[in-house]
C-alpha positions as CSV (number, residue, x, y, z in Angstrom):
1,M,-30.6,-126.1,-131.0
2,W,-33.6,-123.7,-132.5
3,S,-34.4,-123.0,-136.0
4,F,-36.4,-120.3,-138.3
5,R,-38.7,-121.1,-141.3
6,R,-38.0,-119.5,-143.9
7,V,-40.8,-118.5,-146.8
8,P,-39.5,-119.8,-149.9
9,G,-38.0,-117.5,-152.5
10,R,-37.3,-114.4,-150.2
11,V,-33.9,-113.4,-148.5
12,A,-33.9,-113.5,-144.6
13,A,-33.2,-110.5,-142.5
14,V,-33.2,-110.1,-138.6
15,A,-34.1,-106.7,-137.1
16,L,-32.4,-105.9,-133.6
17,L,-33.9,-102.9,-131.8
18,A,-32.4,-101.4,-129.7
19,A,-33.4,-102.0,-126.1
20,S,-35.4,-98.9,-124.5
21,A,-37.6,-99.1,-121.3
22,L,-40.7,-100.4,-120.9
23,S,-43.0,-101.7,-118.4
24,I,-44.3,-105.3,-119.1
25,V,-47.5,-106.9,-117.1
26,D,-47.5,-110.7,-116.8
27,E,-47.2,-113.4,-114.7
28,H,-43.8,-112.3,-113.5
29,P,-44.6,-109.1,-111.7
30,A,-41.6,-106.7,-110.5
31,T,-41.6,-104.1,-108.5
32,A,-40.0,-101.5,-110.6
33,A,-40.4,-100.6,-114.5
34,P,-37.2,-102.2,-116.7
35,A,-34.4,-100.0,-116.3
36,L,-31.5,-99.2,-119.4
37,A,-28.6,-101.5,-119.5
38,A,-25.2,-100.4,-119.3
39,T,-22.9,-102.5,-121.5
40,V,-21.3,-105.7,-119.4
41,C,-17.8,-107.1,-120.1
42,D,-16.9,-110.4,-118.4
43,L,-15.2,-112.8,-120.7
44,Y,-16.9,-111.0,-123.3
45,C,-19.0,-108.2,-123.7
46,D,-22.5,-107.9,-124.3
47,T,-23.9,-108.2,-128.0
48,R,-21.9,-111.0,-128.6
49,D,-23.1,-113.3,-132.0
50,P,-24.9,-116.3,-130.6
51,S,-23.3,-118.5,-133.4
52,L,-19.9,-117.9,-131.2
53,A,-21.4,-119.6,-128.2
54,R,-19.2,-122.4,-126.8
55,Q,-22.6,-124.3,-125.2
56,E,-25.9,-124.2,-125.5
57,I,-28.3,-125.6,-122.7
58,F,-31.3,-125.1,-121.9
59,P,-31.5,-124.7,-118.2
60,V,-35.4,-123.5,-117.7
61,P,-38.6,-124.7,-120.1
62,Q,-39.8,-123.0,-122.7
63,K,-43.0,-120.5,-122.7
64,L,-46.1,-120.5,-125.0
65,Q,-47.2,-117.4,-126.1
66,N,-50.4,-117.8,-128.5
67,N,-48.2,-120.9,-129.6
68,R,-45.0,-119.3,-130.2
69,R,-42.2,-120.9,-128.4
70,I,-40.1,-118.5,-126.3
71,V,-37.0,-120.2,-125.3
72,L,-34.0,-119.2,-123.2
73,H,-30.5,-120.3,-124.7
74,V,-27.7,-120.8,-122.1
75,S,-23.9,-121.0,-122.2
76,D,-22.4,-121.6,-119.0
77,V,-18.6,-121.9,-120.2
78,D,-19.4,-118.1,-121.7
79,G,-21.4,-117.0,-118.8
80,M,-23.7,-115.5,-121.4
81,A,-27.3,-116.2,-122.4
82,W,-29.7,-115.5,-125.7
83,G,-33.3,-115.7,-126.5
84,S,-35.5,-116.7,-129.3
85,I,-39.1,-117.0,-130.7
86,D,-40.2,-119.6,-132.9
87,D,-43.7,-120.5,-134.6
88,G,-44.3,-117.0,-135.0
89,T,-45.4,-114.4,-137.7
90,T,-44.3,-111.1,-138.8
91,G,-43.7,-108.3,-135.9
92,N,-43.4,-111.3,-132.8
93,S,-40.7,-110.5,-131.0
94,V,-38.0,-111.5,-128.3
95,W,-35.9,-110.1,-126.1
96,L,-33.8,-110.6,-122.1
97,D,-34.6,-109.1,-119.2
98,R,-31.5,-109.3,-116.9
99,S,-31.8,-108.5,-113.2
100,W,-29.1,-107.8,-110.6
101,D,-31.4,-108.2,-107.5
102,G,-33.1,-111.7,-108.0
103,G,-36.1,-110.5,-110.2
104,S,-37.3,-107.7,-108.0
105,T,-35.9,-105.1,-110.8
106,W,-34.4,-105.4,-114.1
107,E,-33.0,-104.3,-117.4
108,G,-35.4,-105.1,-120.2
109,L,-35.9,-105.1,-123.5
110,L,-32.3,-106.4,-124.1
111,G,-31.3,-107.3,-127.6
112,K,-35.1,-106.9,-128.7
113,A,-35.4,-108.4,-132.2
114,S,-38.6,-109.0,-134.1
115,I,-39.5,-111.2,-136.9
116,P,-39.0,-110.1,-140.4
117,G,-41.7,-110.9,-143.1
118,T,-39.6,-114.1,-144.9
119,W,-38.9,-115.7,-141.1
120,T,-41.1,-117.3,-138.7
121,G,-38.8,-116.5,-135.8
122,T,-35.7,-114.8,-135.0
123,R,-33.2,-114.6,-131.7
124,T,-31.5,-111.8,-129.8
125,L,-28.1,-111.5,-129.3
126,M,-25.9,-112.9,-126.5
127,Y,-26.1,-111.0,-123.0
128,N,-23.6,-111.6,-119.8
129,V,-26.0,-113.0,-116.8
130,S,-24.1,-111.8,-114.0
131,D,-21.2,-109.1,-113.9
132,V,-17.9,-110.3,-112.4
133,P,-15.3,-107.4,-113.0
134,H,-18.4,-105.8,-110.5
135,H,-18.7,-108.4,-108.3
136,R,-22.7,-108.3,-109.3
137,R,-24.3,-111.6,-109.6
138,G,-27.6,-111.6,-112.0
139,V,-30.5,-113.8,-113.2
140,I,-31.9,-113.5,-116.7
141,R,-35.1,-114.5,-118.7
142,A,-36.1,-114.6,-122.2
143,C,-39.4,-112.5,-123.0
144,G,-41.8,-112.5,-125.8
145,D,-44.3,-110.5,-127.6
146,A,-46.7,-112.3,-129.6
147,N,-50.0,-110.3,-129.6
148,G,-49.3,-110.4,-125.6
149,V,-46.3,-110.8,-123.6
150,A,-44.8,-114.0,-121.7
151,C,-41.6,-114.8,-120.1
152,T,-39.7,-117.9,-118.9
153,D,-38.4,-118.1,-115.6
154,W,-35.5,-116.3,-114.4
155,V,-32.6,-118.7,-114.6
156,Y,-30.3,-119.7,-111.8
157,P,-32.1,-117.7,-108.7
158,R,-30.4,-120.5,-106.7
159,I,-26.9,-121.4,-106.3
160,C,-25.8,-124.9,-105.9
161,V,-22.2,-126.2,-105.5
162,T,-22.4,-128.9,-102.8
163,A,-25.5,-128.1,-101.7
164,C,-28.3,-125.6,-103.0
165,D,-29.3,-122.5,-101.6
166,G,-32.2,-123.2,-98.8
167,A,-30.6,-126.6,-97.9
168,P,-31.0,-127.8,-94.1
169,T,-27.9,-126.9,-92.0
170,P,-25.4,-128.0,-91.4
171,T,-24.7,-129.3,-94.8
172,G,-20.6,-130.1,-94.2
173,A,-18.6,-130.6,-91.4
174,G,-17.9,-127.7,-88.8
175,D,-20.2,-125.1,-87.2
176,T,-18.0,-122.0,-86.9
177,E,-18.8,-118.9,-85.9
178,P,-16.4,-116.8,-87.9
179,V,-17.5,-113.1,-86.0
180,P,-18.8,-112.4,-82.7
181,A,-22.6,-112.9,-82.2
182,T,-24.6,-109.6,-82.0
183,T,-27.4,-109.0,-79.2
184,I,-31.1,-107.4,-79.4
185,G,-32.7,-106.8,-76.4
186,G,-30.8,-109.9,-74.8
187,R,-31.5,-111.7,-77.9
188,R,-28.1,-113.7,-79.4
189,V,-28.0,-113.7,-83.2
190,A,-24.7,-115.8,-84.6
191,L,-23.7,-116.1,-88.3
192,H,-22.2,-120.1,-88.6
193,L,-20.4,-121.5,-91.3
194,D,-19.4,-125.1,-92.5
195,T,-16.5,-126.5,-94.4
196,N,-18.5,-126.8,-97.8
197,G,-18.6,-122.6,-97.4
198,M,-22.7,-122.7,-96.4
199,A,-23.6,-120.0,-94.3
200,W,-26.7,-119.9,-91.9
201,G,-28.0,-117.9,-88.8
202,T,-29.2,-118.4,-85.6
203,L,-31.2,-116.5,-83.0
204,D,-31.2,-117.7,-79.4
205,A,-32.7,-116.4,-75.9
206,G,-35.7,-115.0,-77.8
207,R,-39.3,-115.2,-78.3
208,A,-42.3,-116.0,-80.8
209,G,-42.3,-113.3,-83.5
210,D,-38.4,-112.6,-83.7
211,E,-36.8,-112.6,-86.9
212,I,-33.8,-114.3,-88.4
213,W,-32.2,-114.1,-91.6
214,L,-29.0,-113.8,-94.0
215,D,-27.4,-111.5,-96.2
216,R,-25.1,-112.4,-99.0
217,S,-22.7,-109.7,-100.4
218,W,-20.3,-109.8,-103.9
219,D,-19.0,-107.0,-102.8
220,A,-17.5,-107.4,-99.4
221,G,-19.9,-105.9,-97.9
222,A,-20.7,-102.5,-99.5
223,S,-24.3,-104.2,-101.0
224,W,-26.0,-106.8,-100.8
225,P,-28.9,-106.7,-103.9
226,G,-31.0,-110.0,-104.3
227,G,-28.9,-110.9,-101.2
228,S,-30.7,-109.6,-98.5
229,S,-33.6,-111.5,-96.0
230,L,-32.2,-115.3,-97.2
231,G,-33.7,-117.7,-95.4
232,R,-35.9,-115.0,-93.2
233,T,-37.6,-117.3,-90.2
234,T,-39.9,-116.5,-87.6
235,A,-39.4,-118.0,-84.2
236,T,-41.8,-120.0,-82.8
237,G,-40.5,-120.1,-79.5
238,S,-37.4,-118.9,-77.9
239,G,-34.9,-119.7,-80.8
240,A,-34.6,-120.1,-84.7
241,R,-32.6,-120.6,-87.3
242,T,-32.4,-119.7,-91.2
243,T,-31.6,-122.2,-94.0
244,A,-28.2,-122.7,-95.4
245,F,-26.7,-120.3,-98.6
246,N,-23.8,-120.6,-100.6
247,T,-20.9,-117.8,-100.6
248,R,-19.3,-118.8,-103.7
249,D,-20.8,-119.4,-107.2
250,P,-18.8,-121.0,-109.5
251,R,-20.9,-121.3,-112.4
252,A,-20.8,-117.7,-112.6
253,R,-16.9,-117.5,-111.5
254,L,-17.8,-115.3,-108.6
255,A,-15.6,-116.2,-105.4
256,G,-15.6,-114.5,-102.3
257,G,-19.2,-114.0,-101.3
258,A,-19.0,-112.6,-97.9
259,V,-22.3,-113.2,-95.6
260,R,-23.7,-111.7,-92.3
261,A,-26.7,-112.8,-89.7
262,C,-29.3,-110.4,-88.6
263,G,-32.3,-110.0,-86.5
264,R,-35.5,-108.6,-85.3
265,A,-36.9,-108.7,-82.0
266,V,-40.7,-109.0,-81.7
267,E,-41.3,-106.0,-79.9
268,G,-40.7,-102.4,-81.6
269,A,-38.2,-102.5,-84.9
270,S,-35.2,-102.9,-83.3
271,G,-32.5,-105.3,-85.3
272,S,-28.5,-106.0,-85.5
273,C,-26.6,-107.6,-88.0
274,T,-22.9,-109.4,-87.1
275,A,-20.1,-108.4,-89.2
276,W,-19.3,-109.4,-92.6
277,A,-17.1,-112.9,-93.2
278,R,-16.2,-115.3,-95.5
279,P,-16.0,-118.7,-94.5
280,V,-13.2,-120.9,-94.0
281,A,-13.8,-124.1,-96.4
282,G,-11.4,-126.6,-97.1
283,T,-8.0,-125.7,-96.7
284,R,-6.4,-122.9,-95.5
285,A,-5.4,-122.3,-99.5
286,D,-8.3,-123.3,-100.6
287,T,-10.2,-120.4,-98.5
288,A,-7.1,-117.7,-99.5
289,V,-7.5,-118.2,-103.1
290,D,-11.0,-117.8,-103.1
291,A,-10.2,-114.3,-101.5
292,L,-7.6,-113.9,-104.1
293,M,-9.9,-114.8,-107.0
294,W,-12.2,-111.9,-106.0
295,W,-9.5,-109.4,-107.2
296,Y,-9.3,-111.1,-110.5
297,D,-10.9,-109.3,-113.7
298,P,-11.9,-112.3,-116.4
299,Y,-12.5,-109.3,-119.0
300,T,-8.9,-107.8,-118.9
301,A,-7.9,-111.3,-117.6
302,W,-5.6,-110.0,-114.7
303,W,-5.3,-108.6,-111.4
304,P,-5.8,-104.8,-112.4
305,S,-3.5,-103.3,-112.1
306,S,0.1,-104.5,-111.8
307,W,1.9,-106.0,-115.0
308,W,4.5,-108.4,-113.1
309,N,2.9,-108.5,-109.9
310,S,-0.1,-110.4,-112.5
311,A,2.3,-112.4,-113.4
312,V,3.3,-113.6,-109.8
313,A,-0.2,-113.4,-109.0
314,V,-1.4,-116.1,-111.7
315,T,1.8,-117.9,-111.2
316,T,0.6,-118.7,-106.9
317,V,-3.4,-119.9,-108.3
318,I,-0.8,-122.3,-110.8
319,D,1.2,-123.6,-107.5
320,Y,-2.3,-124.2,-105.8
321,L,-3.5,-126.1,-108.8
322,V,-0.3,-128.1,-109.3
323,A,-0.8,-128.9,-105.6
324,G,-4.1,-130.3,-105.7
325,G,-6.2,-127.7,-105.1
326,R,-9.6,-126.9,-106.7
327,T,-10.0,-127.1,-110.2
328,D,-12.9,-124.6,-110.8
329,Y,-10.2,-121.9,-110.8
330,A,-8.0,-123.8,-113.8
331,W,-9.7,-121.6,-116.2
332,I,-7.6,-118.6,-115.4
333,V,-4.4,-120.1,-116.6
334,N,-5.4,-119.9,-120.3
335,R,-7.7,-117.2,-120.1
336,T,-4.6,-114.7,-118.8
337,F,-2.4,-116.2,-121.5
338,V,-4.7,-115.7,-124.8
339,V,-5.8,-112.1,-123.5
340,N,-2.3,-110.8,-122.7
341,R,-0.1,-112.4,-125.1
342,V,-0.9,-109.8,-127.7
343,P,0.4,-106.0,-127.7
344,F,-0.7,-103.3,-125.2
345,P,0.2,-99.6,-125.2
346,A,2.1,-97.6,-122.2
347,G,-0.6,-97.6,-119.5
348,Q,-2.6,-100.3,-120.4
349,R,-0.8,-103.0,-118.9
350,S,2.6,-101.4,-117.6
351,T,3.8,-97.8,-117.9
352,D,5.8,-99.0,-120.9
353,P,4.1,-100.7,-123.7
354,V,4.0,-104.3,-123.7
355,E,4.8,-105.7,-127.4
356,G,3.4,-109.1,-127.5
357,N,4.5,-112.5,-126.0
358,F,4.5,-110.5,-122.3
359,I,7.8,-108.9,-124.0
360,S,8.5,-104.9,-122.9
361,R,11.8,-102.6,-122.5
362,A,11.7,-103.8,-118.4
363,I,13.6,-107.2,-118.8
364,D,12.5,-108.8,-115.2
365,D,8.9,-108.0,-116.3
366,A,9.0,-110.5,-119.1
367,A,10.8,-113.1,-116.6
368,W,8.5,-113.1,-114.7
369,W,6.0,-114.3,-117.3
370,G,8.5,-116.5,-118.7
371,L,8.3,-118.5,-115.2
372,A,4.4,-118.2,-115.0
373,W,4.4,-119.9,-118.4
374,I,6.7,-122.6,-117.4
375,R,4.4,-123.5,-114.2
376,A,1.3,-123.4,-116.6
377,Y,3.4,-126.2,-118.8
378,D,3.7,-128.0,-115.4
379,L,0.0,-128.0,-114.9
380,T,-1.6,-128.6,-118.2
381,R,1.7,-130.3,-120.5
382,D,0.9,-128.2,-123.1
383,P,3.7,-127.4,-125.0
384,V,2.2,-123.8,-126.1
385,Y,3.2,-122.6,-122.8
386,L,6.6,-123.8,-123.1
387,T,7.1,-122.5,-126.5
388,E,6.1,-119.2,-125.0
389,A,8.2,-119.4,-121.8
390,R,11.0,-120.2,-124.8
391,T,10.3,-117.3,-126.7
392,I,10.6,-115.2,-123.5
393,A,14.0,-116.6,-122.4
394,A,15.2,-115.9,-125.7
395,Y,14.3,-112.4,-125.1
396,V,15.8,-112.1,-121.9
397,H,19.3,-113.5,-122.7
398,G,19.4,-111.1,-125.7
399,F,20.7,-108.5,-123.1
400,W,23.0,-111.0,-121.3
401,D,26.5,-109.3,-121.6
402,T,30.1,-110.2,-121.3
403,S,31.4,-106.6,-122.1
404,T,30.5,-105.1,-118.2
405,C,31.2,-107.3,-115.5
406,G,32.0,-110.4,-117.3
407,G,28.4,-111.2,-118.1
408,G,24.7,-110.9,-116.2
409,V,21.4,-110.2,-117.9
410,W,20.7,-106.3,-118.0
411,W,17.6,-105.1,-115.8
412,D,16.4,-102.6,-118.8
413,R,16.6,-102.6,-122.3
414,E,19.0,-99.1,-122.0
415,R,21.3,-101.5,-120.1
416,T,21.6,-99.5,-117.0
417,Y,21.9,-101.8,-114.7
418,K,22.8,-105.6,-113.3
419,N,20.7,-106.6,-110.7
420,A,19.9,-109.7,-108.5
421,V,16.2,-109.8,-109.6
422,T,16.7,-110.3,-113.3
423,N,19.6,-112.7,-113.1
424,G,17.8,-114.7,-110.5
425,L,14.9,-114.8,-112.9
426,Y,17.2,-115.3,-115.9
427,V,19.0,-118.3,-114.6
428,R,15.9,-120.4,-113.1
429,L,14.0,-119.8,-116.1
430,A,17.0,-120.8,-118.3
431,A,17.5,-124.2,-116.1
432,A,13.7,-124.9,-116.3
433,L,13.8,-124.7,-120.2
434,H,16.5,-127.0,-120.2
435,N,15.0,-129.5,-117.4
436,R,11.5,-129.5,-119.7
437,T,13.2,-129.8,-122.7
438,A,14.7,-133.2,-124.4
439,G,17.7,-132.9,-125.9
440,D,18.2,-129.8,-124.8
441,T,21.8,-128.3,-124.6
442,L,21.4,-124.9,-125.3
443,W,19.8,-124.0,-122.2
444,L,21.7,-126.2,-120.0
445,D,24.8,-124.3,-121.0
446,R,23.1,-120.7,-120.4
447,A,22.0,-121.7,-116.6
448,R,25.1,-123.1,-116.2
449,T,27.5,-119.9,-117.4
450,G,24.6,-117.8,-115.6
451,W,24.7,-119.6,-112.5
452,N,28.3,-119.5,-112.1
453,W,28.3,-115.8,-113.3
454,Y,25.7,-115.2,-110.2
455,V,27.3,-117.1,-107.6
456,A,31.0,-115.1,-108.4
457,S,29.5,-111.7,-109.5
458,G,29.8,-110.2,-106.2
459,L,25.3,-110.1,-105.5
460,I,26.2,-113.0,-102.4
461,N,27.4,-110.9,-99.9
462,S,30.1,-112.0,-96.6
463,A,26.5,-112.8,-94.8
464,G,25.3,-115.1,-97.8
465,L,22.7,-112.6,-98.2
466,V,21.8,-111.1,-101.8
467,N,21.8,-107.7,-102.0
468,D,20.0,-105.6,-104.5
469,G,22.6,-105.3,-107.6
470,L,25.9,-104.0,-108.6
471,T,27.8,-100.7,-109.0
472,N,29.1,-99.9,-112.3
473,T,32.3,-100.6,-111.2
474,C,31.0,-104.1,-110.9
475,R,30.8,-104.6,-107.0
476,N,27.6,-105.2,-104.7
477,N,26.3,-101.9,-104.0
478,G,25.1,-102.9,-100.6
479,Q,21.4,-101.9,-101.5
480,T,18.4,-103.5,-99.5
481,V,18.5,-107.1,-99.2
482,W,14.9,-108.2,-100.5
483,T,13.4,-111.4,-99.7
484,Y,12.9,-112.3,-103.1
485,N,16.0,-111.6,-104.0
486,Q,17.1,-114.1,-101.7
487,G,14.1,-116.5,-103.1
488,L,15.2,-116.5,-106.2
489,A,18.8,-117.4,-105.8
490,I,17.9,-120.2,-104.0
491,G,15.4,-121.2,-106.8
492,A,17.8,-120.5,-109.6
493,G,20.4,-123.0,-107.5
494,V,17.7,-125.7,-107.2
495,E,16.7,-125.7,-110.4
496,V,20.7,-125.7,-111.9
497,W,21.4,-128.9,-109.2
498,R,18.0,-130.9,-111.3
499,A,19.7,-129.7,-114.8
500,T,23.3,-130.2,-114.0
501,G,23.0,-132.9,-110.4
502,D,25.9,-130.3,-109.4
503,A,26.0,-131.0,-105.4
504,A,27.4,-127.5,-105.4
505,A,24.6,-125.9,-106.7
506,L,22.3,-127.3,-104.1
507,A,24.8,-126.8,-101.2
508,T,24.9,-122.7,-102.3
509,A,20.9,-122.8,-102.5
510,R,21.1,-124.3,-98.9
511,R,23.2,-121.7,-97.7
512,L,21.3,-119.4,-98.7
513,A,18.4,-120.6,-97.2
514,D,20.0,-121.1,-94.1
515,A,21.6,-117.4,-93.8
516,A,17.9,-115.7,-94.8
517,I,16.2,-117.5,-91.8
518,A,19.5,-117.0,-89.5
519,S,19.4,-113.1,-90.5
520,P,18.2,-110.8,-88.1
521,T,17.7,-108.7,-91.3
522,L,14.7,-110.7,-92.6
523,V,13.3,-112.7,-89.6
524,R,12.6,-111.4,-86.6
525,N,10.9,-113.3,-83.7
526,G,10.7,-116.1,-86.1
527,I,8.5,-114.3,-88.5
528,L,9.9,-113.3,-92.5
529,T,9.7,-109.8,-92.7
530,E,10.8,-107.4,-95.1
531,S,12.5,-104.1,-94.4
532,C,9.2,-102.0,-95.1
533,D,7.5,-104.3,-92.9
534,S,8.4,-101.7,-89.5
535,D,6.0,-99.8,-87.7
536,T,6.9,-96.5,-89.5
537,T,7.1,-97.2,-93.3
538,L,4.7,-98.8,-95.6
539,C,5.6,-101.3,-98.6
540,D,5.1,-100.3,-101.8
541,D,3.3,-102.5,-104.9
542,N,5.9,-104.3,-105.3
543,Q,7.4,-105.0,-102.4
544,K,4.0,-106.5,-101.0
545,Q,4.6,-109.7,-103.1
546,F,8.3,-110.1,-102.1
547,K,8.0,-112.6,-99.2
548,G,6.2,-114.7,-101.2
549,V,8.8,-115.5,-103.8
550,F,10.8,-116.3,-100.9
551,L,8.3,-119.1,-99.8
552,R,7.9,-120.4,-103.2
553,Y,11.3,-121.1,-103.8
554,L,12.0,-122.0,-100.3
555,S,9.3,-125.0,-100.6
556,D,11.2,-126.0,-103.8
557,L,14.6,-126.5,-101.6
558,N,12.9,-128.1,-99.0
559,G,11.1,-130.5,-101.5
560,V,14.5,-132.0,-102.5
561,T,16.5,-131.5,-98.6
562,G,13.9,-134.0,-97.1
563,N,11.9,-131.2,-95.5
564,A,14.2,-129.4,-94.2
565,Y,12.6,-125.9,-94.2
566,R,9.4,-127.2,-93.3
567,G,9.1,-126.1,-89.8
568,F,10.0,-122.5,-91.0
569,A,7.2,-122.6,-93.2
570,V,4.9,-123.4,-90.9
571,T,5.6,-121.1,-88.2
572,Q,4.8,-118.5,-91.3
573,A,1.4,-120.5,-92.3
574,D,0.4,-120.2,-88.8
575,A,1.7,-116.7,-87.7
576,I,-0.3,-115.4,-91.3
577,W,-3.6,-117.7,-90.4
578,S,-4.1,-116.2,-86.9
579,T,-2.5,-113.1,-86.6
580,D,-2.6,-111.6,-90.0
581,R,-6.3,-112.7,-91.5
582,D,-9.3,-110.7,-91.2
583,P,-13.1,-112.0,-91.5
584,L,-13.1,-111.5,-95.0
585,N,-10.1,-114.2,-95.2
586,R,-7.5,-111.3,-96.5
587,L,-3.9,-111.8,-95.7
588,G,-1.8,-109.0,-95.0
589,Q,1.6,-107.8,-95.8
590,R,2.8,-107.6,-92.0
591,W,2.7,-111.5,-91.6
592,S,2.9,-110.7,-87.8
593,G,-0.3,-108.8,-87.8
594,R,1.0,-105.6,-86.6
595,N,-1.2,-102.7,-87.8
596,P,0.6,-99.3,-86.1
597,A,-1.3,-96.1,-86.2
598,G,-0.7,-94.3,-89.3
599,Y,1.0,-97.2,-91.0
600,P,-1.7,-99.8,-91.2
601,N,-1.1,-103.1,-92.6
602,A,-2.0,-103.6,-96.2
603,R,-4.5,-105.9,-97.6
604,D,-4.6,-106.2,-101.5
605,W,-4.4,-109.3,-104.0
606,R,-0.6,-108.7,-104.1
607,T,-0.6,-109.6,-99.9
608,Q,-2.6,-111.9,-100.6
609,A,-1.1,-113.9,-103.4
610,S,2.4,-113.6,-101.1
611,A,1.0,-115.3,-98.2
612,I,-0.9,-117.9,-100.2
613,S,2.7,-119.1,-101.1
614,A,3.5,-119.4,-97.4
615,L,0.3,-121.7,-97.0
616,L,1.3,-123.7,-99.9
617,A,4.8,-124.4,-98.7
618,A,3.4,-125.3,-95.3
619,A,0.9,-127.7,-96.5
């Protein structure tokens, strides 16, 4: 910690001056003058009070300027830094520089503060080191003016995970070339990746003077400031290789880094690069979750911009963590919970207002969040999540209505529709609460009543498939059989069986699973297929996530039936990995990998989360 010495008997004040452009001449030269900074919001926004920091470390040495101490303070858990100057005199000042290109250029004078007459030191406010929502990796330093300018070193110019940037190659098991090599005048330039997520480049069949290097991008190859010419090496013979560099930065919460290998022939100025790629590091699920996290916004704490889909996505990450995945993503669970449990006006999270506790007029949306917090409780055993799930479930139960169709939960607050998704969610949620609440009878009764109604309601057709909902006369409406409705019915039956021991509930879950797998409506050539997966249609943002819900609950059933369904899950996972994955490890909507002209195979965070559930089911 640092401290200021105050002149006795006088009131202290700290003057914080606005940033402005200024050329700084010192032993840290740059290629351009500082630029004005736009406010960055990561976990928190720039200009946060350092007294709120959850950590204080000093990762670089302090700098002395005329016996004044210039210190860079960092909180890795907040992703922020601040500067201080001590042992100074009136008018001495301190500020931060932040660079997005490794220190070649920077935003200067961030939070500049001058020592007032009653103190011998002062400090800046806190600024973000990186900008995760916009996929920018930053470096930062503290600078001071005490009759001359001096700066600390930049913090975290290299990434260190299993190994540090610049490590010898390879660093871990495996040596794969994820994309085709490129050629320059007969030279072969290749990108290599290992299982630690480290990358390097090689040049073969060349001559002395040829060059090989890596580019690293945090925005999927759109740009690569600070990541150009990494490990640049000049060949002394017919071949050369770079050192190895990381493709993710857990300290900065940056996931989904992409790399490419580039080379230049000694004769002329000709050069060429491979395509961009992300590594296959660890398990398939490790690799796919890393790509999913690229889309997560830590400031708004969701995956913009789908409300219920974000509930399913965070549940997917929790499933991964429960299964024993890497722990460096565990922080998003509480982050998503704390930021999003408050009210939001219409348009910020959903087309409807969200009224707090994840509740809105869409009853099914609330229930998806209830299931997310059930899984958060399973992961952490923190009762706050179970309490939240209970609050949501009580809200959903308020729309149970026996006056229409003899029971069932309404889909919306206006009570316009009784459908499969809302009731499957309700039964699963009620049974899950009972199974996690000692001495409970209330949720047990509700789960049993809800399940019995569901099975008898007509939602399940004669082929054992679940149609979308009921008509106004309480009959099966014959609308689309969606995979997520089938999956939720399976999941509800499994959880009711856990709650009651009723063998008939488990048998019904198996009947629904068997019917789905045998159905040409849902399975084509062995691959789970949504009706909108055809070559002449596109799935909307909701439908993109349906198949993953089916695999989540089929996996749950598989776990209590002696792996009866693992073969089907493995078939899905293998198809996804071999035919539906691109070089950036993005997993598409059509698990068959089909990509017809005019109706491209969608790849976004919804399709990613959906496919991850299949990978987890097969693990």
